[in-house]
N, C-alpha and C positions, 0 to 999 in steps of 0.2 A: 576311630573317630575320624569322620570327616569336615571340612570345611566350607559350608553351604549358604546358599540364600536364602529370606524368609520365604520366595516364591515355592521353591522348594523341599521345604519343611513334611507338607502334606505325603510326599510317598516315599517317606522317611518310619511310617515308625516302628517303635521297638531300636532305633538306631539312637546310639550316640554321637552325635554332631557338635559344630563350633560354626554359631552363628555371631554377626560382626554388624556395631551396625548404631544411632542412633536412638533414645530414650524419648520415645514419642508421647509417653503418660508413666506415668503410676501411681496404682491401687491401692492404698496398705489395707486390709482386713481383719487385721489386727493379728492371728498368728498366721497369717499369709500375705504375700504381697506378690502383685502379680503385676510383669513389666513389659510395657508391649514397645517391641523393638521395633524400629525401622529402616528397613534400607532404601536402595534404587528401585526395588522389584515387591514392596511390599512394606505387610508388618506381622509380625509375628508373638505372641504371647510364650512367655517363658514367668515360671513360678516358682518362688522359693520358698523354704516355711520356717516357722519360727524352731531355733533347734540348729540351726544347719548353722557352720562355721561365720560361714557369709555376709547371715539375716542383717547383721549390725547394715554390714555395709549395701548391701539392697535397699534398706532404708536412709540410705544418704545420699541417695542418685535424685537428680532433678532432671523437669523436661529437659531435649539435647542432651544432657553426657553420651559420650560416646561411650561405646564398651565391648565388652567382648562375653559372651557366653556359650559353659559346656554343660550338655546334659543331654536327654535323652527326650528323644519324640515319644507322647501319647497320647491316646483320644480323650476328648475329654467326654465330663459327667456327659448325657445327652441334653440335659436343662441345659446348659454352657455353651451350649453352640454358638457361635456368632456367625452368621450369615451375613453379614457385613462385609467379612474379607474374607478372601480367597483361602488363611488358613484357618478362619472361625473355626474349624473340627478339631485339633492338636492342638499343642500348645507342647512347650519343654521343660520338662522339668530340670533345673538349673544341677549340676554339681560344684563347676567350677563358674564364679566371676571375677573380672576386670574390668578396675576404670579405665579406659585407654587416656582418656582429657575430660573434664570439667567444664561447666559450662556459667558464666555469669549468669543472674536474669534476665529471661530477654524484654528484647524493645514491644514484639508482639507473639503473642501464640505460631506456631506456626501452624495453623489449623486452616480449612477451607473456609469453614464458617465463621470466621472472626471476619469483621471490618475494618478495613484500617489503609491510612489513606496512601496516594500512590506515592506520595515523597517521602514514608517512614518508611513504606518496603522499596522506592528507590536507593536510601543511602542505607539500606542494612542491605542489600539486595543479592548478597551471599547467604544471610536467610532466606527472602523469599524465594530462591530461586529450591530450598529444600521442598517447599510445601507439593504437594502430587500431581498439579497442575502444572505448575513450572519443567518438572521432573520431567512431567510425560511431552508436552511442546518442546521440551529441547531433547526429546528422542525422537518429539517426529519432525523437527525440521531438520533430524542427522537424516532420519527416513527420507527424504523429501529430496533435499540433496541430491544423497545416493540416486533415486528416480532418475533426476535427470542427467547423473553422472551416465547411469545404466543408457538412457536411451539418445544420448550424443555422440555416445560411443557407436550404440547400435547402428547408425547413421555417418560416421564415419568421419566424427569432428574431431581436432586434435586438443587436447585441451594444452598453453599456453598461456605462460603469466605473464605478463606487462608492466612497466615500470611505472609503482608510487610517484615517486617525485619525478617529476615530468613539467613541463613548461603551460603557460597559461594560452586556455581554449575556449574560444564562444559557445560555451552549451546553453547559454538562458541564463543562468546563475551565477553569483559571484562565485570567485577563489576562493580558496585557500592557500594563501603564501607561503612559504620557507624560506627565511633570508638563508646565504652562502655564503656561512665562512670562508671555504677557499677564495670567492668572490664574489671581494664587498660590492654593496651595491647593486647584485643580483639576489634574482630569487627562483626558487622553484616554485611550482603550484601543483597542487595536490591533483591527480585528477579527477573532474565531474564522471566522466566516463573515456575509456579506452579505442576513444573514436578512430583519432589517427594512428594510432599503434596497429588496430585490427585492419586498417587499413593498406594500409605497409606490409603488415604479412599476408595479404593480396598480393601486391608488388611482386615480397618475396618466393612468392610460388606455392604457398600453403594454400591448396584446395579447399576444403575447411576446416575452422579454429574455433574455438568458444573457451571461456572461463567462467567462474563463478566471479565476479569479477568484482574486487574493494571502489567505492567511487569515492569520493568527499565535495558537497556541495551545501555552498555558508547560505543556507535559505532558511526560513521563522521553521520552529517545528509544526508540527499540526496529529492529529489522531492517526491519518494515514501518513506522515512522511515526520521520518525515524529526522533526529538535526545530525548534522554534518558527514553522518560516516553511512552505507546503504549498500548492500550489493543487489548485483544483479549477471543474471544471466547474457553474456552479449557471444554475440555471434557474427558472422562473415562469411557467403560463399566465393569462391569464384566463377565468372564466368557465365552470372546471369543478369537477366537485365529487366527480368519482369519481378516489380514484385510478390506479385500471386502464387510463383512461383519457391520463392522462404512462407510463406502463409501455408499454402501447403503439404509445406516438410514439416513445418511445428506443429501446426494442425493436434495431430493424433497425443502427442505429449500433452499439453496442455487437456483439453478433454479425458488423458486418461485421470492426471494428474485429479480431477475433479469428481472423475467414479468412480476410479476405483480406487485412490490415492486418499483423497474426502469424503469418496461414499455420501454425495451428492446427486444430485437430479439435473440436471444440461436446460435447460428451458428450452431450447432445438436442440436435434443431431448436426445440421447444418450448420453451419455459421454463419452469419448476415455479414455481408458487405454495404457499407451504408456509406456516400460520399459526408464528406466534413459539412458541405452545403444542405445536402440533407437533413445531416442529424440534427443541425441548427434550428431546422425551418423546422421538423418534425419534433425533435423532442427539447431544446432550446439548450441544449448540449452540446459537447465535441465528446465525452463522453458521458453518453446517456445510459444510466439505469432500467432496462428491457425486459428486465420482470411483469412489468405491470404497464397498462396503455397508458390512459389519460395522455393523448398525445396532442401535439396545436394546432386547430383546427385557423385557416386563416379567412377572415369573416369579408374584407376589406373591398371583394365584386360586391359582392351581397352586399353591400350597407351606403356603396359609392353615391346612391342619393339618400343619406338621409338627415334628415332635418334636426339631428340633438347633436348638437356645438362642441359635443364633446370629440365625438367620434368623424364627424364632418371635415374639421380642423384638422386634423390626424392627416385623413387620408387627401385632402384639397394641396397639403405642404410636399406630399410626398410619404407618407406614413401608414402606417397598416395598421387596422386593427384585426387583431386573433381575440382564443379564448382557449378554454382548456375546462374540464366537462369532468366537477368531481363528485366520486360518484353517493354525494353523502347531501344532507345538512347540516348549516351548521347556523349555532348559538350568535346572538349578537356581538354578547362577549369575545368569541373566537372569528367573528366576520370582523373587529376590529383591531385584534392581534393579527390578524391574515393582514390587514391595510399596514397594520405599521411594518410589520416582515416586507409587503412591498416599497414602502418607501425608503425603509432600508439600503434596496436595491436598486431605489434611483425612480419609481414611479411617484407619482404625483400621487393616488389614489389607485384603489381595487376595484370597479365599477364588478359592478354579478348581478345577477339573475336565478329565482330562486324558479325551480321546474313543479306545479303542483298541479295538478286533475289535468293533467294534459297541456297547462300556458307555463309563459316566462312570468314570474312577478318580482318588484324591487322596488328601489326608488327610479331608478333610470327605467323602468316600463312601462311610465309615460311621457317618454322623449321621443317611445319608437311604438311606431304605429303597430297596427294588430298585425300587418303582412310580413315587418320588417321579427318581431318576435316569434310568428311563427318559421321564420324562415331561419334564422338562426336556432330555433331549438331543433328543426330536420336537419341541418347539415352541419351538427355537430352531435346529432345523435344522440341529446341527453334524453335522459329514461329520470319517470318519473321520482324526486326525492333529492335531485340531484341539485349541484349548484354549477353556472355559468362563469368563469373568470374571468374579467379582460385583461391584455393589454394592448394600449393607443402610443402611440407618436413613432418613434425610430425603428426599423423592421431589427435592426443588430442589440439597442435597449429591449428591446418588446422579446422579442428570442430571451435575452441574459433571464430576463425578470421572470418569465413564466418559466424558463427551466430549470430557474429557482425554486418556482411555488409548484409544481409538478413533485420536485426531488421531496421539500419540506412534506406535501400532502401526501406522497408515498410510504414517505416516515409512519408521518403526523396516524393514516387513517390501515395503517398494519398491510401494505400493498407490496411490500418486499419481505415476499416468501427467503426466510435464513437458512434452507434447504435447498436454496433453488439456486443457480449460478446461471447468467444470459452472457454470453458471450458475443463479439461484436466483434469485426472488421471495420477501422473508419478511415477509408482511403481522399484521395484526392483531396487532401489539403492544398492551399496557397501558398505558391514558393512566396510570395513576399505580403507585405499586411504593410496597415500604415500605425506607427507605433499610436499609444491613445494619449499620451502624454505631449508629443514632441510632432507629434503629425506629420511628422518626415517615416517615405519608403526604409522598411527594414526587413529584416529574413523574417517570415513565419516558423519557421524550422527549427532543421538540421541546412545550417549551408553549405556542405557536401552532398546534398542531393541532386540526383536526375529532375531534368524536369519532365514532364508525363511525356511530351512530343519531343524530346532531344533536347542537344545543346543552341535546337534551331527556335526552340519556344524564345527563347532571349532577344529574337531581335523584332519582338511584338511591342506596340502601340505601349496600348494596353498592360502595365508591368503586373496588377493586381489582377487579371484573369489570367498568367503564368500558373498554370498545376503542378504540382509535383509529387514525383512517385514514391511518396510518401506514408505512410499509413500507419494506425494505433491499433491495437485491442484492446478492447472496453470489457472491462466484468463487472459488473452491478455496481455502475455507476463510480468505476474505477478506471483508472486507464493505469492499466499493465503494462505494454509494451509499447515500443516507438521501433520504427523501422524505416528501411528502403533504401532502393539505388543510389547506388555514386554516382556521382561526377567522376572519373577517371581520366581526362581529356584535362590536360594543364592548357589551356586557351580557356577552355568551355569556362574553367575556373576562374582564371582571371576576368574572365566577363558575368557570370554570375556575380563580382564582388563589386564591376565597373560600372555598376545599373546603380547604388549606394552613392556612386560619389570616389572608392579605394582605385586607388594604384598600384599598381602593379608589384612593386617597392613594398607597401604595404603586405598584401600578403603574400609577399616572399619573407619579410618578417614574422608574418604569422604564420604560417603554413609552410615553410622554406622544404623542410625537409621530406611533407608528403607532394607539394609539386617537385621539385628534385628527383622524386621517386616517377613519378610519371610519366618521366619523360625519358625513362630507360625502356618504355613497354611495360604499365601497368593493364592489367584483364578487367574487363565489367566484373562489377561487385557488388552482390548487397549484400544485408544483415538487417540485425533488429537484434535490442536488448527488453528484455523482461526484469522490472522490478521483483524479484521474489520474497523479501520481506513481503510488501506490497498483497502480493497474490497470494501466497499463505498467510497469511493474515485472514482473507475473507476466505479461503479454504477452510481454515479452522474455525469460522465461524465470528470473529475478534473485532469489536469494532475501537480497539486502539491497537496500532502499530508497536507501539511498545510490549504489549504483554508475550507476544511471539520473538524476542530477540532476548541473550540474556542477557547484555548491560546496556541499556538503552542510555541517552541524556536525558532526564525530565523536559516538559515545557516549555521550558526559559533555557533547552538549550549546555543545562550545567550540570554535571559530573557530580551527583552530591557523596555518590561512595566514596572517589578519588581527590573529590574538591578536585575538580578540574573546569572552566579553566581557571588557573593558576598564576600569581606573579614568577620572572624568576628574579636571579638574583642581575647585579649593576654588571660582574665581572663576564656574565652569561651573553649581555647584550652589545657592553664591548666588545667581543671576538665576533659577532655577528655584524658589526657595526650597524647598530640598530641603535635609535635612540628614541625617547616617548615621550611625545608632546603633552604638555598640563601633570605631569606628572605627580603633582599634590593634592591631584583630587580623587587618584584611584584608591 
């Protein structure tokens, strides 16, 4: 007698075997009980007949009891073969049966066909993970990580872990702070990314570093972003002065994951490079979904002489008129819904034209000349039955509006093929940008990046014209990677922050270790980081990132299973020299 898994039973005809697992279901046919036993490899049917000394025990079994059975593997009768499971041609005639553990009545059935709310699933996540889909997802995630590690090893990267208790760093999100017991009034920060540590490793002489790093950001959760903690493939390379070298090295890993791991189709074999400015002008987003067209078309010049007040006023005040063409017609109700969507995205309305019988018509058509209507149809290449939507006003706001509308229409019209993955590198990001709230100059992205034309770029009078050697990879409308060439000169780092009015003392206080290390011969270096959770979500065709990790928080950042975050007692707070304001309201 040997111990085997459910998936191994088919090849054991006539053999006595031992199997263990959970009761997936029990069916009592009077004088014969059928038990579907489930383990991590599948399901196998057990049978036990009346008169057997353990028949009463078999009758007492309920769903999710943990059992062990010993018996002989036999072929099922031809009419009883179940083609829906791999072991459907055989069954095990039970000789010995043992209950290893019982189960209380379940809060929901362990069954993919059941509709269970996410809140209930997350509260009982240990039960949810027993489902076949989740079991397979965790195995696939393990395979995914292994394939990444194999590739990185093949490219001579060294896997090095970096500290979790670190210092606060401006990565664009809120830090999770950890009070220090040994140093009252001081705090560690959980790392938003290992940025400074990996650059210090380059200074330490490590030629190529990587890790599947745990990162922490106090950002609001959403469908494509986990709350609190997430994982990224973090990597850095010494003696690299061009972002293209990083992109070309890592591309084969991503395309291999798409084609050979996820078994999906690449939109294009060659991954396009698109400048940040071009991405905004053509797609209204710096993370465009390239599975479909519907590009933004600039009509400003063509309509420069129009008498239509809405368009004319925008153009005369330095704004733009842009359009996208949806390959479909819309009902009055649908137009109203799209107009409301436009208002929620900052627009006053949503002008549109329907293309019918080779001409454009709608409520605004009477304000446009025949020549203008003809020109609009020709420039936008609108086809019969299509609808032209317009964005009017400030270029940034128009791009944002039409980009959001483009994405919505792509979803509504079924243009986002789930079996296709469209990749793109977005490059040449602005080094500085104006803060939308304060109106003051701020870093556009990573403050440790090298300007595209080198440190001399900081001398430019127009700071908004400075481009960074910064890049993102986009996958089906999601940003899955961010990287760049690093600024490794101490004086250049001081100058980058001085543009924003920060003193040398400020830079030293925030990044003293890195600045100090650079003074001792730092090599040029570059790298990037991939959000492996988000990328895995898209590779697996899931629409919610919480479906691809074992123990996520819910949409409010709460762990319903472990009941965290939770209050702590006063003694713990006292040890940490921490007090709580308005404690009575907690």
